[in-house]
KEFIVEX-308391 format. One line per field, with one value per residue (C-alpha): residue in three letters; x, y, z. Coordinates in steps of 0.1 Angstrom, whole numbers, plus 5000, padded with zeros to 4 digits. Layout:
BEGIN
aa <- [ALA,...]
x <- [X,...]
y <- [Y,...]
z <- [Z,...]
***
This chain:
BEGIN
aa <- [UNK,UNK,UNK,UNK,UNK,UNK,UNK,UNK,UNK,UNK,UNK,UNK,UNK,UNK,UNK,UNK,UNK,UNK,UNK,UNK,UNK,UNK,UNK,UNK,UNK,UNK,UNK,UNK,UNK,UNK,UNK,UNK,UNK,UNK,UNK,UNK,UNK,UNK,UNK,UNK,UNK,UNK,UNK,UNK,UNK,UNK,UNK,UNK,UNK,UNK,UNK,UNK,UNK,UNK,UNK,UNK,UNK,UNK,UNK,UNK,UNK,UNK,UNK,UNK,UNK,UNK,UNK,UNK,UNK,UNK,UNK,UNK,UNK,UNK,UNK,UNK,UNK,UNK,UNK,UNK,UNK,UNK,UNK,UNK,UNK,UNK,UNK,UNK,UNK,UNK,UNK,UNK,UNK,UNK,UNK,UNK,UNK,UNK,UNK,UNK,UNK,UNK,UNK,UNK,UNK,UNK,UNK,UNK,UNK,UNK,UNK,UNK,UNK,UNK,UNK,UNK,UNK,UNK,UNK,UNK,UNK,UNK,UNK,UNK,UNK,UNK,UNK,UNK,UNK,UNK,UNK,UNK,UNK,UNK,UNK,UNK,UNK,UNK,UNK,UNK,UNK,UNK,UNK,UNK,UNK,UNK,UNK,UNK,UNK,UNK,UNK,UNK,UNK,UNK,UNK,UNK,UNK,UNK,UNK,UNK,UNK,UNK,UNK,UNK,UNK,UNK,UNK,UNK,UNK,UNK,UNK,UNK,UNK,UNK,UNK,UNK,UNK,UNK,UNK,UNK,UNK,UNK,UNK,UNK,UNK,UNK,UNK,UNK,UNK,UNK,UNK,UNK,UNK,UNK,UNK,UNK,UNK,UNK,UNK,UNK,UNK,UNK,UNK,UNK,UNK,UNK,UNK,UNK,UNK,UNK,UNK,UNK,UNK,UNK,UNK,UNK,UNK,UNK,UNK,UNK,UNK,UNK,UNK,UNK,UNK,UNK,UNK,UNK,UNK,UNK,UNK,UNK,UNK,UNK,UNK,UNK,UNK,UNK,UNK,UNK,UNK,UNK,UNK,UNK,UNK,UNK,UNK,UNK,UNK,UNK,UNK,UNK,UNK,UNK,UNK,UNK,UNK,UNK,UNK,UNK,UNK,UNK,UNK,UNK,UNK,UNK,UNK,UNK,UNK,UNK,UNK,UNK,UNK,UNK,UNK,UNK,UNK,UNK,UNK,UNK,UNK,UNK,UNK,UNK,UNK,UNK,UNK,UNK,UNK,UNK,UNK,UNK,UNK,UNK,UNK,UNK,UNK,UNK,UNK,UNK,UNK,UNK,UNK,UNK,UNK,UNK,UNK,UNK,UNK,UNK,UNK,UNK,UNK,UNK,UNK,UNK,UNK,UNK,UNK,UNK,UNK,UNK,UNK,UNK,UNK,UNK,UNK,UNK,UNK,UNK,UNK,UNK,UNK,UNK,UNK,UNK,UNK,UNK,UNK,UNK,UNK,UNK,UNK,UNK,UNK,UNK,UNK,UNK,UNK,UNK,UNK,UNK,UNK,UNK,UNK,UNK,UNK,UNK,UNK,UNK,UNK,UNK,UNK,UNK,UNK,UNK,UNK,UNK,UNK,UNK,UNK,UNK,UNK,UNK,UNK,UNK,UNK,UNK,UNK,UNK,UNK,UNK,UNK,UNK,UNK,UNK,UNK,UNK,UNK,UNK,UNK,UNK,UNK,UNK,UNK,UNK,UNK,UNK,UNK,UNK,UNK,UNK,UNK,UNK,UNK,UNK,UNK,UNK,UNK,UNK,UNK,UNK,UNK,UNK,UNK,UNK,UNK,UNK,UNK,UNK,UNK,UNK,UNK,UNK,UNK,UNK,UNK,UNK,UNK,UNK,UNK,UNK,UNK,UNK,UNK,UNK,UNK,UNK,UNK,UNK,UNK,UNK,UNK,UNK,UNK,UNK]
x <- [5002,5014,5022,5007,5041,5061,5096,5131,5151,5187,5210,5239,5268,5276,5254,5272,5276,5269,5234,5230,5235,5212,5184,5187,5181,5151,5136,5142,5120,5096,5102,5100,5138,5135,5169,5179,5218,5237,5251,5274,5307,5308,5321,5293,5264,5243,5253,5251,5217,5203,5212,5197,5165,5158,5154,5146,5109,5117,5150,5157,5192,5203,5223,5253,5279,5269,5236,5220,5194,5173,5174,5166,5134,5127,5126,5108,5083,5075,5072,5048,5030,5030,5014,5047,5051,5085,5095,5127,5163,5198,5229,5264,5284,5299,5293,5256,5252,5239,5211,5202,5197,5177,5155,5150,5142,5112,5099,5094,5126,5148,5183,5213,5208,5220,5241,5254,5265,5285,5301,5316,5332,5351,5380,5397,5369,5361,5394,5402,5369,5376,5410,5394,5372,5405,5390,5419,5458,5463,5459,5451,5463,5449,5473,5490,5525,5541,5524,5539,5572,5567,5553,5584,5608,5597,5607,5569,5555,5527,5500,5486,5448,5423,5394,5370,5383,5370,5385,5421,5426,5455,5462,5499,5525,5544,5583,5607,5607,5567,5563,5534,5538,5530,5501,5490,5497,5474,5446,5446,5445,5415,5396,5400,5387,5352,5340,5359,5360,5324,5338,5358,5332,5349,5378,5404,5419,5446,5453,5483,5476,5497,5508,5488,5512,5501,5477,5445,5409,5375,5345,5312,5286,5249,5230,5199,5179,5217,5225,5256,5259,5291,5286,5323,5359,5382,5417,5439,5460,5481,5483,5507,5514,5526,5537,5502,5475,5472,5461,5443,5455,5439,5412,5406,5377,5380,5411,5439,5462,5442,5430,5397,5407,5419,5389,5369,5388,5383,5344,5343,5360,5341,5311,5326,5334,5298,5284,5308,5296,5258,5251,5219,5209,5230,5253,5291,5322,5347,5382,5409,5440,5455,5489,5495,5486,5453,5430,5428,5405,5414,5379,5339,5325,5286,5278,5287,5322,5335,5352,5338,5332,5296,5303,5325,5298,5273,5296,5303,5266,5252,5234,5231,5252,5262,5238,5214,5213,5216,5185,5165,5178,5159,5131,5125,5130,5101,5083,5074,5083,5082,5104,5129,5128,5133,5163,5179,5179,5193,5221,5226,5229,5256,5272,5307,5295,5313,5336,5356,5336,5313,5298,5308,5322,5333,5363,5372,5400,5400,5424,5418,5438,5448,5454,5483,5484,5485,5461,5447,5457,5442,5430,5428,5418,5446,5433,5439,5440,5414,5391,5372,5335,5333,5352,5348,5367,5361,5383,5388,5410,5410,5404,5426,5436,5444,5472,5454,5463,5438,5432,5417,5400,5406,5393,5386,5383,5372,5379,5357,5369,5363,5376,5395,5418,5423,5461,5467,5447,5457,5494,5489,5461,5482,5508,5480,5463,5492,5491,5459,5452,5472,5474,5486,5493,5497,5535,5537,5546,5582]
y <- [4999,5034,5061,5095,5103,5129,5117,5126,5112,5105,5104,5079,5073,5036,5026,5049,5085,5087,5068,5053,5088,5099,5071,5079,5114,5111,5085,5106,5134,5106,5110,5085,5077,5072,5064,5066,5050,5048,5008,4996,4981,4947,4936,4952,4934,4922,4925,4964,4968,4936,4960,4994,4973,4963,5002,5018,5030,5029,5019,5026,5019,5034,5006,5025,5037,5073,5089,5113,5138,5117,5090,5119,5127,5091,5088,5119,5110,5071,5083,5105,5080,5061,5085,5095,5128,5140,5171,5176,5159,5158,5143,5145,5133,5164,5151,5147,5184,5200,5170,5175,5214,5204,5181,5205,5234,5210,5203,5241,5238,5265,5258,5269,5267,5239,5261,5276,5237,5232,5268,5265,5232,5248,5256,5273,5300,5304,5312,5337,5351,5358,5374,5400,5410,5411,5385,5360,5371,5339,5337,5298,5288,5259,5237,5223,5209,5243,5265,5237,5243,5282,5281,5258,5282,5308,5312,5314,5283,5266,5243,5219,5200,5190,5219,5199,5175,5159,5154,5157,5134,5145,5177,5182,5210,5214,5206,5207,5171,5175,5166,5167,5129,5122,5144,5122,5090,5105,5115,5080,5065,5084,5069,5039,5050,5041,5055,5091,5091,5108,5135,5151,5164,5153,5137,5148,5184,5201,5236,5255,5282,5304,5284,5302,5293,5293,5269,5257,5259,5253,5270,5250,5275,5274,5301,5311,5337,5350,5350,5336,5309,5295,5268,5255,5266,5237,5236,5212,5203,5178,5179,5155,5166,5134,5137,5127,5145,5160,5141,5156,5140,5155,5185,5203,5231,5258,5268,5263,5287,5318,5346,5365,5394,5367,5348,5378,5386,5353,5356,5388,5374,5346,5369,5388,5358,5337,5374,5377,5340,5351,5325,5327,5293,5258,5241,5247,5234,5264,5255,5283,5292,5321,5335,5352,5385,5375,5349,5331,5304,5272,5257,5260,5227,5229,5200,5190,5182,5151,5125,5134,5169,5167,5145,5171,5198,5177,5176,5214,5227,5199,5174,5190,5175,5191,5170,5174,5213,5209,5188,5210,5241,5220,5216,5252,5266,5259,5290,5280,5311,5300,5273,5289,5314,5290,5272,5311,5316,5281,5290,5325,5309,5283,5298,5321,5356,5384,5395,5364,5347,5316,5304,5268,5253,5220,5213,5184,5169,5137,5116,5099,5070,5063,5029,5022,4999,4960,4938,4941,4912,4931,4965,4968,4997,4999,5002,5040,5065,5086,5067,5081,5088,5084,5054,5042,5015,5015,4984,4949,4919,4907,4940,4949,4987,4997,5024,5053,5090,5095,5091,5055,5059,5031,5045,5076,5085,5116,5128,5156,5176,5211,5238,5256,5226,5227,5233,5208,5180,5188,5178,5146,5133,5141,5117,5093,5090,5088,5047,5044,5020,4988,4981,4953,4941,4905,4905,4909,4879,4878]
z <- [5000,4989,5019,5020,5034,5015,5005,4993,4958,4969,4939,4946,4927,4923,4950,4975,4985,5022,5016,5050,5064,5041,5050,5090,5083,5059,5086,5117,5097,5085,5051,5022,5010,4969,4954,4920,4918,4890,4885,4910,4903,4895,4926,4944,4927,4939,4976,4976,4956,4983,5010,4999,4987,5024,5033,5004,4999,4960,4943,4909,4888,4859,4829,4834,4863,4858,4858,4833,4831,4818,4845,4870,4849,4844,4879,4890,4865,4881,4912,4901,4883,4914,4934,4953,4967,4961,4982,4972,4959,4970,4963,4982,4947,4933,4893,4902,4919,4885,4885,4918,4908,4875,4898,4925,4899,4883,4919,4930,4956,4958,4949,4927,4891,4870,4851,4885,4896,4865,4863,4900,4889,4861,4883,4860,4850,4889,4899,4872,4877,4912,4903,4876,4906,4930,4954,4944,4938,4916,4879,4860,4827,4811,4801,4769,4762,4752,4781,4804,4789,4795,4830,4838,4825,4848,4884,4898,4917,4903,4913,4885,4890,4868,4851,4862,4895,4924,4958,4952,4922,4901,4920,4931,4933,4898,4897,4872,4866,4855,4821,4792,4791,4832,4824,4793,4816,4843,4817,4802,4838,4849,4817,4832,4871,4868,4901,4895,4855,4852,4874,4850,4823,4789,4801,4822,4815,4834,4843,4863,4890,4909,4938,4969,5002,5038,5061,5042,5060,5051,5055,5061,5050,5042,5020,5030,5002,4999,5035,5047,5076,5086,5114,5111,5103,5100,5098,5077,5106,5084,5046,5027,4989,4973,4936,4921,4952,4978,5008,5038,5066,5095,5100,5139,5144,5155,5135,5160,5141,5135,5157,5161,5131,5108,5110,5109,5074,5065,5069,5053,5024,5018,5015,4989,4970,4970,4961,4929,4920,4926,4949,4970,4979,4991,5011,5006,5012,5005,5008,5011,5024,5045,5034,5068,5051,5028,5021,4987,4976,4969,4953,4963,4965,4961,4988,5022,5028,5026,5054,5087,5083,5086,5119,5131,5123,5143,5175,5175,5168,5195,5171,5135,5112,5077,5059,5082,5081,5046,5043,5068,5042,5012,5032,5048,5014,5000,5009,5043,5059,5097,5088,5073,5101,5127,5105,5098,5140,5147,5124,5138,5177,5166,5136,5132,5138,5115,5142,5142,5174,5177,5210,5205,5234,5215,5195,5170,5157,5131,5110,5076,5069,5031,5018,4994,4965,4975,4993,5028,5056,5084,5097,5136,5161,5186,5222,5226,5262,5242,5222,5194,5197,5157,5137,5105,5090,5055,5042,5054,5055,5020,4999,4969,4965,4930,4919,4913,4913,4942,4977,4990,5019,5047,5079,5096,5135,5153,5186,5206,5235,5254,5231,5263,5261,5223,5225,5245,5229,5195,5201,5219,5193,5163,5179,5189,5160,5135,5149,5162,5133,5129,5086,5077,5039,5023,5013,4977,4949,4940]
***
């Protein structure tokens, strides 16, 4: 029998993309879960689909590993014909952000425009647009073999990344030994990466931009009718730049190395950036660097942050994860002024103020563990004097990790503590967490 409860359409990439987290949030609100997923990888069929089937109210699977506009339109039409009421659409997979936006437009839910979602993913245009407006001091260049050689001949430092990228895939500082052949090899490898290939638009194309020095941060941001609310600012406490990617090893909030005036300057700069991009609605994970003198953009992601960002926000806001707030925003944006006013008041209460202060009394630290290529023989959480409050072990014995120019998440752990104790706790947790997971690999065959 059909329920008269409304539901939310979730766009899932290959059967994943925070599905269980989204399910819990929707069930808590007594909303039905409609899942449209692209085809999972062969190793996850049929087990993953059977898993989702046990809790999804409706499940639709496309015949390819990448969702298209027609898949979303067909799912919405099928749901309507079935008598289901779809209140909004959500996807944490960046490659589907424009599909989510188009679906919300058809449902009458406020969101960014599908063209805006696509435009934000073009990092070359975003960089140069902000540079023209005086909001970025870095310039970007589309890379060709001759352009690469010209840039290498200069004394300037550059950072290379895909024009349409995702996570830190194939993003790294340019070195003297960086050559066009290596970039071509990365481009060819990306076409074989079933999960990520769709995120590169029409194939991997590279850009080089002026290297931005300094410490990196992220602003977890919600825009409500053009009004900015930053609910957390994370500092990337440890970052490793490898030959082919950048690994964000650990994060903390509130930022440990900034004073109140520097945070206030960051918030003021961010508001101008979002205004310049004409953004008025949505959830954003904005990555930026502070050079010691000024703020500059790394990228604007129109979605929740990855790894444990959402859980960290939940810890510092007293129970409201970033995912939960995004769903609240989508639900509140449907012309219900009282619901919207209530959400805005909550965001004001526990968000960052323009003077660089917040009422948050909790702090967090989380570490992400990356796998190296090989076959895992065991993954064990060691006994710790300070146990984590969130632990996700994502791989298990027997899992084979391929060699990719991107991070492969193995696990993640999050700790919470009093903000007043942050300095002492950070030092202890950075050391303690480094060896918290015991990761063993099978010996390689000779």
